[in-house]
Structure formats: structure tokens, C-alpha cells
C-alpha positions in Angstrom: 19.9 115.8 -46.5 19.4 118.3 -49.4 20.2 121.9 -48.7 17.2 122.8 -51.0 13.5 122.8 -50.4 11.6 120.4 -52.6 9.7 122.7 -55.0 7.9 121.3 -58.1 7.6 123.3 -61.4 4.1 124.6 -60.7 5.1 125.7 -57.2 8.2 127.3 -58.7 6.1 129.2 -61.2 3.8 130.5 -58.5 6.6 131.5 -56.1 8.7 133.2 -58.8 5.7 135.3 -59.8 4.9 136.2 -56.2 8.5 137.2 -55.5 8.8 139.3 -58.6 5.9 141.4 -57.1 7.5 141.3 -53.7 4.2 139.9 -52.1 0.7 139.0 -53.0 -2.8 138.5 -51.4 -5.3 135.6 -52.1 -7.6 137.6 -54.3 -4.8 138.5 -56.7 -3.2 135.1 -56.6 -6.6 133.6 -57.5 -7.0 136.1 -60.3 -3.7 135.2 -61.8 -3.5 131.5 -61.4 -7.0 130.2 -60.7 -9.4 132.7 -62.4 -12.1 130.0 -62.6 -11.5 128.8 -59.0 -12.5 130.2 -55.7 -11.0 132.5 -53.2 -11.1 129.6 -50.7 -9.0 127.5 -53.0 -6.4 130.3 -53.5 -6.1 130.5 -49.7 -5.7 126.7 -49.4 -2.8 126.8 -51.9 -1.1 129.8 -50.3 -1.4 128.3 -46.8 -0.1 125.0 -48.1 3.1 126.8 -49.2 3.3 128.3 -45.7 3.3 124.9 -44.2 5.9 123.7 -46.7 8.2 126.5 -45.7 7.9 128.4 -49.0 6.0 131.5 -47.7 5.6 133.7 -44.7 2.8 136.2 -44.3 1.9 139.4 -42.5 -1.6 140.3 -41.3 -2.1 143.8 -40.0 -5.3 142.8 -38.1 -8.0 140.1 -37.9 -10.1 141.9 -40.7 -7.1 142.5 -43.1 -5.7 140.4 -45.9 -2.8 138.0 -45.4 0.2 139.4 -47.3 2.3 136.4 -48.5 6.0 136.7 -49.4 8.8 134.2 -49.9 11.0 132.7 -47.1 14.7 133.0 -47.4 15.1 129.2 -47.9 12.6 129.3 -50.8 14.4 132.3 -52.4 17.8 130.5 -52.1 16.4 127.3 -53.5 14.8 128.9 -56.5 17.8 131.1 -57.2 20.5 128.4 -56.9 18.5 125.9 -59.0 18.1 128.4 -61.7 14.3 128.9 -61.5 14.2 132.5 -60.4 16.4 135.6 -60.8 17.2 137.5 -57.6 19.9 140.0 -56.6 19.8 139.6 -52.8 19.1 136.5 -50.8 20.1 137.6 -47.2 17.2 139.8 -46.1 13.5 138.9 -45.4 11.0 140.9 -47.4 9.6 144.0 -45.6 6.2 145.4 -46.8 5.9 149.2 -46.7 2.4 149.9 -45.3 2.4 153.3 -47.1 3.1 151.8 -50.5 1.1 148.6 -50.0 -2.2 149.6 -51.7 -0.3 151.2 -54.6 1.7 148.0 -55.1 -1.5 145.9 -55.0 -3.2 148.0 -57.6 0.0 147.8 -59.8 -0.1 144.0 -59.4 -3.7 144.0 -60.5 -2.8 146.0 -63.6 0.0 143.5 -64.3 -2.4 140.6 -64.0 -4.8 142.3 -66.4 -2.1 143.0 -69.0 -0.6 139.5 -68.8 -4.0 138.1 -69.6 -4.7 140.4 -72.5 -5.1 138.3 -75.6 -3.7 141.0 -77.9 -0.4 141.1 -76.0 1.4 138.0 -77.1 4.3 136.3 -75.3 4.5 139.0 -72.6 7.8 139.5 -70.7 7.5 141.5 -67.5 10.0 143.2 -65.2 8.6 144.6 -62.0 9.4 147.8 -60.1 10.6 145.5 -57.2 13.0 143.7 -59.6 14.3 147.0 -61.2 14.8 148.6 -57.7 16.9 145.5 -56.8 19.1 146.0 -59.9 17.5 143.6 -62.3 17.2 145.4 -65.7 15.1 144.2 -68.6 18.3 143.1 -70.4 19.4 141.1 -67.4 16.0 139.4 -66.9 15.9 138.6 -70.7 19.4 137.0 -70.4 18.2 134.9 -67.5 15.1 133.7 -69.3 17.3 132.8 -72.4 19.8 131.0 -70.3 22.6 133.5 -71.1 23.6 134.7 -67.7 27.3 134.5 -66.9 28.8 133.6 -63.5 29.5 137.2 -62.4 26.2 138.5 -63.7 25.3 140.3 -60.5 28.3 142.6 -60.8 27.4 143.5 -64.4 23.7 143.8 -63.5 24.5 146.3 -60.7 26.5 148.5 -63.0 23.8 148.5 -65.6 21.2 149.4 -63.0 23.2 152.3 -61.7 23.2 153.9 -65.1 19.7 153.0 -66.1 17.3 155.3 -64.4 17.1 157.7 -61.4 13.5 156.4 -60.5 12.2 153.1 -61.7 8.7 152.9 -63.3 6.1 150.6 -61.9 6.7 148.0 -64.6 8.4 147.3 -67.9 7.1 144.8 -70.4 7.6 143.5 -73.9 5.0 141.9 -76.0 3.9 141.1 -79.5 1.2 143.6 -80.4 -0.4 144.4 -83.8 2.2 142.4 -85.7 5.3 143.9 -84.0 7.4 143.2 -80.9 7.1 146.3 -78.7 8.3 147.6 -75.4 6.2 149.4 -72.8 6.8 151.1 -69.5 3.9 151.4 -67.0 3.5 154.2 -64.4 0.5 154.1 -62.0 -0.6 157.4 -60.5 -2.6 156.6 -57.3 -1.9 159.8 -55.4 -2.1 162.8 -57.8 1.2 163.9 -59.1 2.1 167.6 -58.8 3.6 169.7 -61.6 7.2 168.9 -60.6 6.6 165.1 -60.3 5.1 165.0 -63.8 8.1 166.9 -65.1 10.6 164.4 -63.4 8.6 161.4 -64.6 8.7 162.7 -68.2 12.4 163.3 -68.0 13.2 159.9 -66.4 11.1 157.8 -68.8 12.2 159.7 -71.9 15.9 159.3 -70.8 15.8 155.7 -69.7 13.3 154.1 -72.1 13.4 156.1 -75.3 12.1 153.2 -77.4 9.3 152.1 -75.2 5.7 153.2 -75.2 4.9 155.2 -72.0 1.7 154.0 -70.4 0.4 156.2 -67.6 -2.6 154.9 -65.6 -4.3 157.2 -63.1 -6.6 155.9 -60.4 -9.5 158.1 -61.4 -10.8 159.8 -64.5 -10.3 163.4 -63.2 -6.7 162.5 -62.3 -6.2 161.0 -65.8 -7.6 164.1 -67.5 -5.3 166.4 -65.4 -2.3 164.0 -66.2 -3.0 164.4 -70.0 -3.0 168.2 -69.8 0.3 168.2 -67.8 1.9 165.7 -70.2 0.9 167.8 -73.2 2.8 170.6 -71.5 6.0 168.7 -70.6 6.5 166.1 -73.3 8.5 167.2 -76.3 6.5 167.4 -79.5 8.5 164.7 -81.2 7.8 162.3 -78.4 4.0 162.9 -78.0 3.1 159.8 -80.0 4.9 157.6 -77.4 2.7 158.7 -74.5 -0.7 157.1 -73.6 -3.0 157.6 -70.6 -5.8 155.6 -69.1 -7.6 155.2 -65.7 -7.5 152.1 -63.5 -11.2 151.1 -64.0 -11.0 151.5 -67.8 -7.9 149.5 -68.2 -9.0 146.6 -65.9 -12.5 146.3 -67.6 -11.9 147.3 -71.3 -9.9 145.7 -74.2 -6.3 146.9 -74.1 -6.4 148.6 -77.5 -9.5 150.6 -76.5 -8.3 151.8 -73.1 -5.8 154.5 -74.0 -5.8 158.2 -74.9 -2.8 159.2 -77.0 -1.7 162.6 -75.9 -0.8 164.0 -79.3 -4.6 164.3 -79.8 -6.6 167.2 -78.3 -8.4 166.5 -75.1 -12.2 166.5 -75.6 -14.1 168.7 -73.2 
């Protein structure tokens, strides 16, 4: 009897994407994989994966979403068959109720960006992956088939020196004729003065060659964020920083969604 679950390529693609986000809900799974389908169909697929032993779910109450996440056998199967990169395989996923809404909104931003036509061949590393010790370099080596047998030791050492606080996402994509790197930070609860200062220091230090994309939940928060960034970001780095709000980024073309902070803020 095989020690692995039987997981086909489509299922593996779905499961690896879910695990890279830590968890998902039916509406976002539908938006990512079945944008022309129905919510009911997305629920059917996810519940089929539960029956197959691939997923577990949490449900806070009868009116809440199901929050789906991978089982340990599914994680081990995908890891040991080389179809997903993971650092730890011993602990079941725990969903923090205080971070859950923030994480869902970041997941929606990721889905929007991955579906953007002007971002070609996008490569994403999530906050959950970076917190676990998977750096962009490590994930790129995995996707290129270049990981060595002792990669977890090297990845852990890289991660310790990378950044004090991980951003909400890192991605690379072809854009406007060039291959570019981006870091994404989502401000759901308003950042105070010191939090903005620490964010600027961390992103400038850890990702000096990436465009810094800051998305605030509301327009007033975005305007305040722009003013704070214009105070804290060094003049030579201003052109690397861009700000948007959640509604604008999820409904407008990518290239028309951003305010570059080296421009004066209109009244």
C-alpha cells in the first residue's frame, strides 16, 4: 500500500496554491480557479478534497465560511513527491482569528495580481511561506529544480538574515518589457507613525531592488499613508514606492491603480 495519497496534477496545483496562502474559502477558490463557474461548484470541489483526505476545514458558526487547509498526509505527499515546497510537515495549520480577515483580503489581492494581463509569468512568495523560512531565492530554486538535499538548512539561514518582519507578499513578473520584483504590504488597520517608519526601514533594507507596493483598505488611509511615506522614505528611494487602495486595485487596471509617492499629493 502506497504511503502517499493519490493526487493528480490538477489537484496538486489547487492544493499547493491553497497551502501557500495557509488556507482559503470557497469564494476565493472560485475566483482563482473557476472564475466562470459557480460558488456551488467551488464548494463541491473543496468538499471532494475533504472526502479524499486532502483538506480539513474550520467553521466558526453555521453562518460563517468554511476555512479549508491541507491535511498533514496531503502536505507530506506533495512535499515528498516534489510538487510543493514546505519547511514544516509535523503540525496542523492553525488559523489566527485576529488575522483571518486581513489574510483573506491579501489573498484577494494576490488573485487579482496573478490574473493581471500586464504582469507576465508571475512568480509569487506569500507571507506564510516567508514566515516559514522560504525566501524568494529558495522558491525560485524549487521551481527550477535546483534544490539540494540539505536545502532546508540553507533556507533557514537565509531567512534569518533576510528581514525582521515579512511583507504580505513578494512577486516577480514581466512588466513593460522588463523582469521586475515587487513587495506587497496591505494596511487593513491604520498604521501609526512608528509602524510606517519600521515598514520603510524593513522593506528598504530587505528588498532594495523591488518596487514597494502599499495597499490601504480605504482611500483616507491611503492618503495618510502617502503623506507618512513622503516623510520617512529617503529622497533617493521615493520612486520605488507606490500606494493604492483595496477597491481601486481590485477593480482597475494594474498600471492605473498606483500613486507614486515622489509626486505631490493632490488636495
